[in-house]
N, CA, C and O atoms as a GROMACS GRO file, in nm:
protein
  472
    1UNK      N    1   0.085  -0.118   0.000
    1UNK     CA    2   0.000   0.000   0.000
    1UNK      C    3   0.090   0.124   0.000
    1UNK      O    4   0.176   0.137   0.086
    2UNK      N    5   0.069   0.213  -0.095
    2UNK     CA    6   0.158   0.329  -0.100
    2UNK      C    7   0.111   0.435   0.001
    2UNK      O    8   0.002   0.426   0.057
    3UNK      N    9   0.196   0.532   0.021
    3UNK     CA   10   0.180   0.625   0.131
    3UNK      C   11   0.051   0.707   0.128
    3UNK      O   12   0.006   0.752   0.233
    4UNK      N   13  -0.008   0.728   0.014
    4UNK     CA   14  -0.129   0.809   0.011
    4UNK      C   15  -0.256   0.725   0.006
    4UNK      O   16  -0.365   0.777  -0.018
    5UNK      N   17  -0.241   0.596   0.027
    5UNK     CA   18  -0.359   0.511   0.022
    5UNK      C   19  -0.426   0.501   0.158
    5UNK      O   20  -0.360   0.496   0.262
    6UNK      N   21  -0.556   0.500   0.153
    6UNK     CA   22  -0.635   0.491   0.275
    6UNK      C   23  -0.765   0.420   0.238
    6UNK      O   24  -0.818   0.438   0.128
    7UNK      N   25  -0.813   0.342   0.329
    7UNK     CA   26  -0.938   0.271   0.305
    7UNK      C   27  -1.016   0.267   0.436
    7UNK      O   28  -0.960   0.244   0.543
    8UNK      N   29  -1.145   0.290   0.427
    8UNK     CA   30  -1.232   0.277   0.544
    8UNK      C   31  -1.348   0.187   0.506
    8UNK      O   32  -1.413   0.207   0.404
    9UNK      N   33  -1.372   0.086   0.589
    9UNK     CA   34  -1.485  -0.004   0.566
    9UNK      C   35  -1.573  -0.003   0.689
    9UNK      O   36  -1.527   0.018   0.801
   10UNK      N   37  -1.702  -0.026   0.666
   10UNK     CA   38  -1.800  -0.019   0.775
   10UNK      C   39  -1.869  -0.152   0.792
   10UNK      O   40  -1.906  -0.219   0.695
   11UNK      N   41  -1.885  -0.189   0.917
   11UNK     CA   42  -1.966  -0.306   0.953
   11UNK      C   43  -2.057  -0.264   1.067
   11UNK      O   44  -2.012  -0.200   1.162
   12UNK      N   45  -2.184  -0.298   1.058
   12UNK     CA   46  -2.278  -0.266   1.166
   12UNK      C   47  -2.304  -0.391   1.249
   12UNK      O   48  -2.327  -0.500   1.196
   13UNK      N   49  -2.301  -0.372   1.380
   13UNK     CA   50  -2.332  -0.478   1.476
   13UNK      C   51  -2.448  -0.424   1.560
   13UNK      O   52  -2.426  -0.357   1.661
   14UNK      N   53  -2.570  -0.454   1.519
   14UNK     CA   54  -2.690  -0.395   1.580
   14UNK      C   55  -2.678  -0.243   1.576
   14UNK      O   56  -2.672  -0.185   1.468
   15UNK      N   57  -2.673  -0.178   1.693
   15UNK     CA   58  -2.670  -0.032   1.696
   15UNK      C   59  -2.529   0.025   1.700
   15UNK      O   60  -2.512   0.147   1.712
   16UNK      N   61  -2.427  -0.059   1.691
   16UNK     CA   62  -2.288  -0.014   1.693
   16UNK      C   63  -2.228  -0.028   1.552
   16UNK      O   64  -2.239  -0.133   1.489
   17UNK      N   65  -2.167   0.079   1.504
   17UNK     CA   66  -2.101   0.076   1.374
   17UNK      C   67  -1.950   0.071   1.394
   17UNK      O   68  -1.895   0.147   1.474
   18UNK      N   69  -1.883  -0.018   1.322
   18UNK     CA   70  -1.739  -0.030   1.327
   18UNK      C   71  -1.682   0.024   1.196
   18UNK      O   72  -1.719  -0.018   1.087
   19UNK      N   73  -1.591   0.119   1.210
   19UNK     CA   74  -1.517   0.170   1.095
   19UNK      C   75  -1.375   0.116   1.105
   19UNK      O   76  -1.300   0.153   1.196
   20UNK      N   77  -1.338   0.031   1.012
   20UNK     CA   78  -1.201  -0.022   1.008
   20UNK      C   79  -1.122   0.066   0.914
   20UNK      O   80  -1.157   0.083   0.797
   21UNK      N   81  -1.013   0.123   0.966
   21UNK     CA   82  -0.932   0.212   0.883
   21UNK      C   83  -0.798   0.146   0.853
   21UNK      O   84  -0.740   0.077   0.936
   22UNK      N   85  -0.752   0.170   0.731
   22UNK     CA   86  -0.635   0.098   0.680
   22UNK      C   87  -0.546   0.193   0.603
   22UNK      O   88  -0.594   0.273   0.523
   23UNK      N   89  -0.417   0.184   0.627
   23UNK     CA   90  -0.322   0.262   0.549
   23UNK      C   91  -0.273   0.386   0.621
   23UNK      O   92  -0.225   0.378   0.735
   24UNK      N   93  -0.286   0.500   0.554
   24UNK     CA   94  -0.231   0.627   0.602
   24UNK      C   95  -0.344   0.729   0.615
   24UNK      O   96  -0.409   0.763   0.516
   25UNK      N   97  -0.368   0.778   0.737
   25UNK     CA   98  -0.470   0.880   0.761
   25UNK      C   99  -0.399   1.013   0.781
   25UNK      O  100  -0.341   1.039   0.886
   26UNK      N  101  -0.404   1.096   0.677
   26UNK     CA  102  -0.334   1.224   0.681
   26UNK      C  103  -0.421   1.330   0.612
   26UNK      O  104  -0.539   1.307   0.585
   27UNK      N  105  -0.364   1.445   0.584
   27UNK     CA  106  -0.440   1.556   0.525
   27UNK      C  107  -0.505   1.517   0.392
   27UNK      O  108  -0.613   1.567   0.359
   28UNK      N  109  -0.440   1.429   0.316
   28UNK     CA  110  -0.495   1.388   0.186
   28UNK      C  111  -0.611   1.290   0.200
   28UNK      O  112  -0.703   1.290   0.118
   29UNK      N  113  -0.608   1.208   0.304
   29UNK     CA  114  -0.708   1.102   0.317
   29UNK      C  115  -0.813   1.131   0.424
   29UNK      O  116  -0.915   1.062   0.430
   30UNK      N  117  -0.790   1.232   0.509
   30UNK     CA  118  -0.886   1.264   0.616
   30UNK      C  119  -1.028   1.291   0.564
   30UNK      O  120  -1.123   1.249   0.630
   31UNK      N  121  -1.046   1.358   0.449
   31UNK     CA  122  -1.182   1.382   0.402
   31UNK      C  123  -1.262   1.252   0.380
   31UNK      O  124  -1.383   1.249   0.402
   32UNK      N  125  -1.195   1.147   0.337
   32UNK     CA  126  -1.264   1.019   0.318
   32UNK      C  127  -1.314   0.963   0.451
   32UNK      O  128  -1.425   0.910   0.460
   33UNK      N  129  -1.232   0.976   0.555
   33UNK     CA  130  -1.271   0.931   0.688
   33UNK      C  131  -1.384   1.020   0.743
   33UNK      O  132  -1.479   0.970   0.803
   34UNK      N  133  -1.373   1.151   0.722
   34UNK     CA  134  -1.479   1.244   0.764
   34UNK      C  135  -1.612   1.206   0.700
   34UNK      O  136  -1.716   1.207   0.765
   35UNK      N  137  -1.608   1.175   0.571
   35UNK     CA  138  -1.729   1.138   0.499
   35UNK      C  139  -1.794   1.014   0.562
   35UNK      O  140  -1.916   1.008   0.576
   36UNK      N  141  -1.712   0.916   0.599
   36UNK     CA  142  -1.765   0.792   0.658
   36UNK      C  143  -1.835   0.822   0.791
   36UNK      O  144  -1.939   0.764   0.821
   37UNK      N  145  -1.777   0.912   0.870
   37UNK     CA  146  -1.840   0.947   0.998
   37UNK      C  147  -1.966   1.030   0.975
   37UNK      O  148  -2.068   1.008   1.042
   38UNK      N  149  -1.960   1.124   0.882
   38UNK     CA  150  -2.079   1.205   0.850
   38UNK      C  151  -2.195   1.116   0.806
   38UNK      O  152  -2.310   1.141   0.841
   39UNK      N  153  -2.164   1.015   0.728
   39UNK     CA  154  -2.267   0.922   0.681
   39UNK      C  155  -2.335   0.853   0.800
   39UNK      O  156  -2.457   0.837   0.802
   40UNK      N  157  -2.255   0.813   0.900
   40UNK     CA  158  -2.313   0.751   1.020
   40UNK      C  159  -2.404   0.850   1.092
   40UNK      O  160  -2.516   0.815   1.131
   41UNK      N  161  -2.358   0.973   1.109
   41UNK     CA  162  -2.437   1.074   1.180
   41UNK      C  163  -2.568   1.103   1.106
   41UNK      O  164  -2.672   1.120   1.169
   42UNK      N  165  -2.562   1.108   0.974
   42UNK     CA  166  -2.684   1.133   0.895
   42UNK      C  167  -2.786   1.021   0.912
   42UNK      O  168  -2.906   1.041   0.896
   43UNK      N  169  -2.735   0.902   0.946
   43UNK     CA  170  -2.823   0.787   0.969
   43UNK      C  171  -2.851   0.765   1.118
   43UNK      O  172  -2.897   0.658   1.158
   44UNK      N  173  -2.823   0.868   1.198
   44UNK     CA  174  -2.846   0.862   1.343
   44UNK      C  175  -2.777   0.744   1.410
   44UNK      O  176  -2.833   0.681   1.500
   45UNK      N  177  -2.657   0.715   1.366
   45UNK     CA  178  -2.576   0.608   1.425
   45UNK      C  179  -2.463   0.675   1.503
   45UNK      O  180  -2.365   0.723   1.445
   46UNK      N  181  -2.478   0.678   1.635
   46UNK     CA  182  -2.386   0.753   1.719
   46UNK      C  183  -2.294   0.664   1.803
   46UNK      O  184  -2.209   0.716   1.875
   47UNK      N  185  -2.310   0.535   1.795
   47UNK     CA  186  -2.222   0.442   1.867
   47UNK      C  187  -2.122   0.388   1.767
   47UNK      O  188  -2.157   0.308   1.680
   48UNK      N  189  -1.996   0.432   1.782
   48UNK     CA  190  -1.894   0.398   1.683
   48UNK      C  191  -1.771   0.336   1.748
   48UNK      O  192  -1.729   0.375   1.857
   49UNK      N  193  -1.716   0.239   1.677
   49UNK     CA  194  -1.586   0.183   1.713
   49UNK      C  195  -1.497   0.204   1.591
   49UNK      O  196  -1.535   0.169   1.480
   50UNK      N  197  -1.380   0.262   1.613
   50UNK     CA  198  -1.283   0.276   1.504
   50UNK      C  199  -1.174   0.172   1.527
   50UNK      O  200  -1.106   0.174   1.629
   51UNK      N  201  -1.160   0.082   1.431
   51UNK     CA  202  -1.063  -0.028   1.439
   51UNK      C  203  -0.936   0.015   1.365
   51UNK      O  204  -0.937   0.037   1.244
   52UNK      N  205  -0.828   0.025   1.441
   52UNK     CA  206  -0.700   0.074   1.389
   52UNK      C  207  -0.606  -0.038   1.347
   52UNK      O  208  -0.491  -0.011   1.313
   53UNK      N  209  -0.652  -0.162   1.347
   53UNK     CA  210  -0.562  -0.276   1.328
   53UNK      C  211  -0.470  -0.260   1.207
   53UNK      O  212  -0.352  -0.296   1.213
   54UNK      N  213  -0.522  -0.207   1.096
   54UNK     CA  214  -0.442  -0.197   0.974
   54UNK      C  215  -0.400  -0.054   0.941
   54UNK      O  216  -0.361  -0.025   0.828
   55UNK      N  217  -0.409   0.036   1.041
   55UNK     CA  218  -0.365   0.173   1.018
   55UNK      C  219  -0.215   0.181   1.046
   55UNK      O  220  -0.169   0.144   1.154
   56UNK      N  221  -0.140   0.231   0.949
   56UNK     CA  222   0.005   0.241   0.962
   56UNK      C  223   0.052   0.377   1.011
   56UNK      O  224   0.159   0.388   1.070
   57UNK      N  225  -0.029   0.481   0.985
   57UNK     CA  226   0.017   0.616   1.015
   57UNK      C  227  -0.103   0.707   1.033
   57UNK      O  228  -0.204   0.693   0.964
   58UNK      N  229  -0.091   0.801   1.128
   58UNK     CA  230  -0.194   0.904   1.144
   58UNK      C  231  -0.124   1.038   1.166
   58UNK      O  232  -0.028   1.046   1.242
   59UNK      N  233  -0.173   1.142   1.099
   59UNK     CA  234  -0.117   1.276   1.113
   59UNK      C  235  -0.211   1.360   1.199
   59UNK      O  236  -0.316   1.314   1.242
   60UNK      N  237  -0.171   1.485   1.222
   60UNK     CA  238  -0.257   1.575   1.300
   60UNK      C  239  -0.391   1.596   1.230
   60UNK      O  240  -0.493   1.614   1.296
   61UNK      N  241  -0.392   1.594   1.098
   61UNK     CA  242  -0.519   1.609   1.024
   61UNK      C  243  -0.610   1.490   1.053
   61UNK      O  244  -0.731   1.507   1.069
   62UNK      N  245  -0.554   1.371   1.060
   62UNK     CA  246  -0.632   1.253   1.095
   62UNK      C  247  -0.686   1.261   1.236
   62UNK      O  248  -0.802   1.226   1.261
   63UNK      N  249  -0.603   1.307   1.330
   63UNK     CA  250  -0.646   1.323   1.468
   63UNK      C  251  -0.758   1.426   1.478
   63UNK      O  252  -0.851   1.413   1.558
   64UNK      N  253  -0.748   1.529   1.395
   64UNK     CA  254  -0.849   1.634   1.395
   64UNK      C  255  -0.988   1.585   1.359
   64UNK      O  256  -1.087   1.642   1.404
   65UNK      N  257  -0.996   1.480   1.279
   65UNK     CA  258  -1.126   1.424   1.242
   65UNK      C  259  -1.199   1.377   1.369
   65UNK      O  260  -1.319   1.400   1.385
   66UNK      N  261  -1.125   1.311   1.458
   66UNK     CA  262  -1.188   1.262   1.581
   66UNK      C  263  -1.240   1.379   1.665
   66UNK      O  264  -1.352   1.373   1.717
   67UNK      N  265  -1.160   1.484   1.676
   67UNK     CA  266  -1.201   1.599   1.757
   67UNK      C  267  -1.319   1.672   1.693
   67UNK      O  268  -1.401   1.733   1.762
   68UNK      N  269  -1.327   1.667   1.561
   68UNK     CA  270  -1.434   1.738   1.491
   68UNK      C  271  -1.572   1.679   1.511
   68UNK      O  272  -1.673   1.747   1.491
   69UNK      N  273  -1.579   1.552   1.551
   69UNK     CA  274  -1.710   1.486   1.561
   69UNK      C  275  -1.750   1.444   1.701
   69UNK      O  276  -1.868   1.418   1.726
   70UNK      N  277  -1.655   1.437   1.793
   70UNK     CA  278  -1.686   1.377   1.923
   70UNK      C  279  -1.795   1.451   2.000
   70UNK      O  280  -1.876   1.388   2.067
   71UNK      N  281  -1.798   1.582   1.990
   71UNK     CA  282  -1.899   1.658   2.064
   71UNK      C  283  -2.040   1.624   2.015
   71UNK      O  284  -2.130   1.599   2.095
   72UNK      N  285  -2.058   1.623   1.884
   72UNK     CA  286  -2.190   1.591   1.828
   72UNK      C  287  -2.231   1.447   1.862
   72UNK      O  288  -2.346   1.421   1.895
   73UNK      N  289  -2.136   1.355   1.853
   73UNK     CA  290  -2.164   1.214   1.883
   73UNK      C  291  -2.210   1.200   2.028
   73UNK      O  292  -2.311   1.136   2.054
   74UNK      N  293  -2.136   1.258   2.121
   74UNK     CA  294  -2.171   1.245   2.264
   74UNK      C  295  -2.298   1.321   2.298
   74UNK      O  296  -2.374   1.278   2.385
   75UNK      N  297  -2.322   1.432   2.232
   75UNK     CA  298  -2.444   1.510   2.255
   75UNK      C  299  -2.568   1.426   2.220
   75UNK      O  300  -2.676   1.448   2.274
   76UNK      N  301  -2.551   1.332   2.129
   76UNK     CA  302  -2.661   1.246   2.086
   76UNK      C  303  -2.659   1.110   2.155
   76UNK      O  304  -2.720   1.014   2.107
   77UNK      N  305  -2.589   1.101   2.267
   77UNK     CA  306  -2.591   0.979   2.347
   77UNK      C  307  -2.498   0.869   2.300
   77UNK      O  308  -2.508   0.756   2.346
   78UNK      N  309  -2.407   0.901   2.208
   78UNK     CA  310  -2.315   0.801   2.157
   78UNK      C  311  -2.174   0.822   2.205
   78UNK      O  312  -2.149   0.900   2.297
   79UNK      N  313  -2.081   0.753   2.142
   79UNK     CA  314  -1.939   0.769   2.172
   79UNK      C  315  -1.859   0.712   2.056
   79UNK      O  316  -1.911   0.638   1.972
   80UNK      N  317  -1.732   0.748   2.053
   80UNK     CA  318  -1.637   0.688   1.958
   80UNK      C  319  -1.534   0.615   2.041
   80UNK      O  320  -1.457   0.677   2.115
   81UNK      N  321  -1.532   0.484   2.030
   81UNK     CA  322  -1.435   0.402   2.103
   81UNK      C  323  -1.329   0.356   2.002
   81UNK      O  324  -1.360   0.330   1.886
   82UNK      N  325  -1.206   0.345   2.047
   82UNK     CA  326  -1.095   0.312   1.960
   82UNK      C  327  -1.044   0.173   1.994
   82UNK      O  328  -1.040   0.135   2.111
   83UNK      N  329  -1.003   0.097   1.892
   83UNK     CA  330  -0.962  -0.042   1.916
   83UNK      C  331  -0.844  -0.081   1.828
   83UNK      O  332  -0.825  -0.030   1.718
   84UNK      N  333  -0.764  -0.173   1.882
   84UNK     CA  334  -0.657  -0.242   1.809
   84UNK      C  335  -0.553  -0.148   1.749
   84UNK      O  336  -0.513  -0.163   1.633
   85UNK      N  337  -0.509  -0.050   1.828
   85UNK     CA  338  -0.405   0.042   1.782
   85UNK      C  339  -0.268  -0.022   1.793
   85UNK      O  340  -0.237  -0.088   1.892
   86UNK      N  341  -0.185  -0.003   1.691
   86UNK     CA  342  -0.048  -0.048   1.707
   86UNK      C  343   0.027   0.051   1.796
   86UNK      O  344  -0.021   0.161   1.823
   87UNK      N  345   0.143   0.012   1.841
   87UNK     CA  346   0.217   0.092   1.939
   87UNK      C  347   0.255   0.229   1.885
   87UNK      O  348   0.250   0.329   1.958
   88UNK      N  349   0.294   0.235   1.757
   88UNK     CA  350   0.335   0.362   1.696
   88UNK      C  351   0.218   0.462   1.693
   88UNK      O  352   0.236   0.578   1.728
   89UNK      N  353   0.102   0.416   1.652
   89UNK     CA  354  -0.016   0.503   1.646
   89UNK      C  355  -0.060   0.540   1.788
   89UNK      O  356  -0.096   0.655   1.813
   90UNK      N  357  -0.057   0.444   1.880
   90UNK     CA  358  -0.096   0.473   2.018
   90UNK      C  359  -0.008   0.582   2.078
   90UNK      O  360  -0.058   0.670   2.149
   91UNK      N  361   0.120   0.578   2.050
   91UNK     CA  362   0.212   0.678   2.106
   91UNK      C  363   0.172   0.819   2.064
   91UNK      O  364   0.181   0.913   2.143
   92UNK      N  365   0.127   0.834   1.941
   92UNK     CA  366   0.082   0.966   1.892
   92UNK      C  367  -0.043   1.008   1.969
   92UNK      O  368  -0.052   1.123   2.014
   93UNK      N  369  -0.139   0.919   1.984
   93UNK     CA  370  -0.260   0.949   2.060
   93UNK      C  371  -0.226   0.984   2.205
   93UNK      O  372  -0.279   1.079   2.262
   94UNK      N  373  -0.136   0.904   2.262
   94UNK     CA  374  -0.098   0.922   2.403
   94UNK      C  375  -0.028   1.056   2.423
   94UNK      O  376  -0.056   1.126   2.521
   95UNK      N  377   0.061   1.092   2.334
   95UNK     CA  378   0.135   1.216   2.343
   95UNK      C  379   0.041   1.336   2.349
   95UNK      O  380   0.068   1.435   2.417
   96UNK      N  381  -0.070   1.328   2.277
   96UNK     CA  382  -0.165   1.439   2.269
   96UNK      C  383  -0.277   1.429   2.371
   96UNK      O  384  -0.370   1.509   2.369
   97UNK      N  385  -0.268   1.332   2.462
   97UNK     CA  386  -0.367   1.321   2.569
   97UNK      C  387  -0.499   1.257   2.529
   97UNK      O  388  -0.596   1.265   2.605
   98UNK      N  389  -0.505   1.193   2.414
   98UNK     CA  390  -0.629   1.132   2.367
   98UNK      C  391  -0.683   1.022   2.460
   98UNK      O  392  -0.804   1.006   2.469
   99UNK      N  393  -0.596   0.945   2.528
   99UNK     CA  394  -0.652   0.844   2.619
   99UNK      C  395  -0.739   0.903   2.731
   99UNK      O  396  -0.818   0.831   2.793
  100UNK      N  397  -0.725   1.032   2.758
  100UNK     CA  398  -0.812   1.098   2.855
  100UNK      C  399  -0.949   1.131   2.795
  100UNK      O  400  -1.046   1.152   2.868
  101UNK      N  401  -0.956   1.136   2.664
  101UNK     CA  402  -1.079   1.175   2.594
  101UNK      C  403  -1.154   1.057   2.534
  101UNK      O  404  -1.276   1.061   2.519
  102UNK      N  405  -1.081   0.952   2.498
  102UNK     CA  406  -1.139   0.837   2.429
  102UNK      C  407  -1.102   0.709   2.501
  102UNK      O  408  -0.992   0.696   2.556
  103UNK      N  409  -1.194   0.614   2.499
  103UNK     CA  410  -1.164   0.481   2.552
  103UNK      C  411  -1.095   0.401   2.443
  103UNK      O  412  -1.141   0.397   2.329
  104UNK      N  413  -0.984   0.337   2.479
  104UNK     CA  414  -0.905   0.259   2.383
  104UNK      C  415  -0.902   0.114   2.429
  104UNK      O  416  -0.869   0.086   2.544
  105UNK      N  417  -0.938   0.023   2.338
  105UNK     CA  418  -0.949  -0.120   2.371
  105UNK      C  419  -0.853  -0.203   2.287
  105UNK      O  420  -0.814  -0.165   2.177
  106UNK      N  421  -0.816  -0.317   2.343
  106UNK     CA  422  -0.726  -0.408   2.272
  106UNK      C  423  -0.794  -0.476   2.154
  106UNK      O  424  -0.729  -0.505   2.053
  107UNK      N  425  -0.926  -0.501   2.166
  107UNK     CA  426  -0.996  -0.570   2.058
  107UNK      C  427  -1.122  -0.495   2.017
  107UNK      O  428  -1.180  -0.419   2.095
  108UNK      N  429  -1.162  -0.519   1.896
  108UNK     CA  430  -1.286  -0.463   1.841
  108UNK      C  431  -1.406  -0.512   1.923
  108UNK      O  432  -1.495  -0.434   1.957
  109UNK      N  433  -1.409  -0.642   1.955
  109UNK     CA  434  -1.522  -0.698   2.028
  109UNK      C  435  -1.535  -0.639   2.168
  109UNK      O  436  -1.646  -0.616   2.216
  110UNK      N  437  -1.422  -0.614   2.233
  110UNK     CA  438  -1.424  -0.554   2.366
  110UNK      C  439  -1.488  -0.415   2.358
  110UNK      O  440  -1.568  -0.378   2.444
  111UNK      N  441  -1.452  -0.338   2.256
  111UNK     CA  442  -1.510  -0.204   2.239
  111UNK      C  443  -1.660  -0.211   2.211
  111UNK      O  444  -1.737  -0.132   2.266
  112UNK      N  445  -1.700  -0.304   2.127
  112UNK     CA  446  -1.843  -0.322   2.097
  112UNK      C  447  -1.918  -0.359   2.225
  112UNK      O  448  -2.025  -0.304   2.253
  113UNK      N  449  -1.863  -0.451   2.302
  113UNK     CA  450  -1.928  -0.495   2.426
  113UNK      C  451  -1.944  -0.382   2.526
  113UNK      O  452  -2.040  -0.381   2.602
  114UNK      N  453  -1.852  -0.287   2.527
  114UNK     CA  454  -1.863  -0.173   2.619
  114UNK      C  455  -1.990  -0.095   2.594
  114UNK      O  456  -2.048  -0.041   2.689
  115UNK      N  457  -2.036  -0.087   2.471
  115UNK     CA  458  -2.162  -0.018   2.442
  115UNK      C  459  -2.280  -0.096   2.499
  115UNK      O  460  -2.381  -0.037   2.534
  116UNK      N  461  -2.267  -0.226   2.509
  116UNK     CA  462  -2.376  -0.310   2.560
  116UNK      C  463  -2.392  -0.295   2.711
  116UNK      O  464  -2.502  -0.314   2.764
  117UNK      N  465  -2.284  -0.260   2.780
  117UNK     CA  466  -2.289  -0.254   2.926
  117UNK      C  467  -2.308  -0.113   2.980
  117UNK      O  468  -2.316  -0.094   3.102
  118UNK      N  469  -2.316  -0.014   2.891
  118UNK     CA  470  -2.334   0.122   2.941
  118UNK      C  471  -2.472   0.174   2.910
  118UNK      O  472  -2.504   0.287   2.945
   0.00000   0.00000   0.00000
């Protein structure tokens, strides 16, 4: 996968939507990720899990996508939970204090289950 490639796929598990992101999330690819989240919001789907398993890189523009939507998502009773981050990506999130703002899980299923218990 070359450096400007990015892919987002969606799977719905009842009322929880999982967005699996793959490749490089940066200024060039952030609009595609924004579109995927906007589509969920337009369909009143506010419980989201973002699966980072195949994400190789995230820039500040990619991080900004999360900050751009979290208020609206939580205002509507939902949340964005993060799952399966590699160590390199986690370090970027950690450096910017994101673990204080977002719940981060080792597995996609663990994140989905958290919506069931809250």
